[in-house]
C-alpha positions, 0 to 999 in steps of 0.5 A: 820620475818620467823619462826625459832627454835633450829634446824634452824642453822643446815639446810644444806643450812647454809653451802652450796648446798645440795639436802636435807634440813636436813641430818645426819650431821645436827644431828651430829652437833645439838647433839654436841651443845645440848647433853641434847636434845633428838632425839624426840626434834630434830625431832619435831623441824624439823617438826615445821619448815616444818609445818611453810613452812620455808624449801626450797621446791626445797630440799627434807625433810631429806636424807636417812641416817638421816631418817633411822638412827635418825628419823625413830622410833623416836616419833614426834609432833603427836605421841602417845608416845609424847603426848605434842610434838605439844606444843614443844617451839622454844628452844626445851622444854616446857616453859610457852608458851607451858604450857599455850597452852596445858592448853588452848587445855584441859590439866590439870596442873597435867596431863601436869606435869605427862606426862613431867615426863614420859620422852617420849618427852625429854622436861623439864619444865623451871622455867617460866612454873614450877612456873605456874604449882605450882601456878595452884595446890595451887589455885586448892587446895584453890578452893577445900578448898573454896568449901568444906567450902561452903558446910559445911556452907549450911549443918550447915544451913540445920540442924539449923532451928528455935527452933533447936540447935545442939551439934556439927557442921557438917563437910564435909572433902575430906574423907566424912562427920561427922553427926551433933548430933541434939537436939530439944529445951528442955522441956518448952523452948520458943526458938522455933517459938512456943511451941510444944503441944500434947493433951493439955499437953504443957510440952511435948517435941519432941524426941531427934534426933541423926543421929549418933545413931542406936537404942533407947528406946521407949517413949517420950525421945527415939532416933529417928534414921534417 
């Protein structure tokens, strides 16, 4: 089946002999039937028909009045002012098929949405592509939360070796980390793998490690700045 899109009914061959596939009257009729569609959407639709090879090769592409009054200066499917134009759907907008094609080409969901919101293309995202965009954003946020949770678990494992406890879990958030306050097992404790000894004094205990501190007093009970 030959390719068709929203501009197909406005080919001049539909109403009689003509020297061009599209003329100024093509735009007039298109604009009457689709007042919400922009010149950019119309131009891209014409380019898509030409690209698909469905235009009559015995006729020119567009007559002079159409080219100079409508198409000239209008961003087409590969214009920097219409970055998603090449993914325009057959109905002239940015549906689910267009959305998936842009993602496959490397566009992120948010970049797609932001580009459509500029209004340069004239396209909007119907329910199908909007629903998928919302799902992608939610899943992306969930992935970030899962990643942060995994990082927190690994940090907690690192700061809790045998014989060491901590007074508060370390938490990694989107704004950074909250350091854990670590404490070595107390005097006389046997909770570690072995008791700490110094010079035969089995009651000597390790200093407290406080990652949040900046200074401490000298002595066996002083804080060690990390």
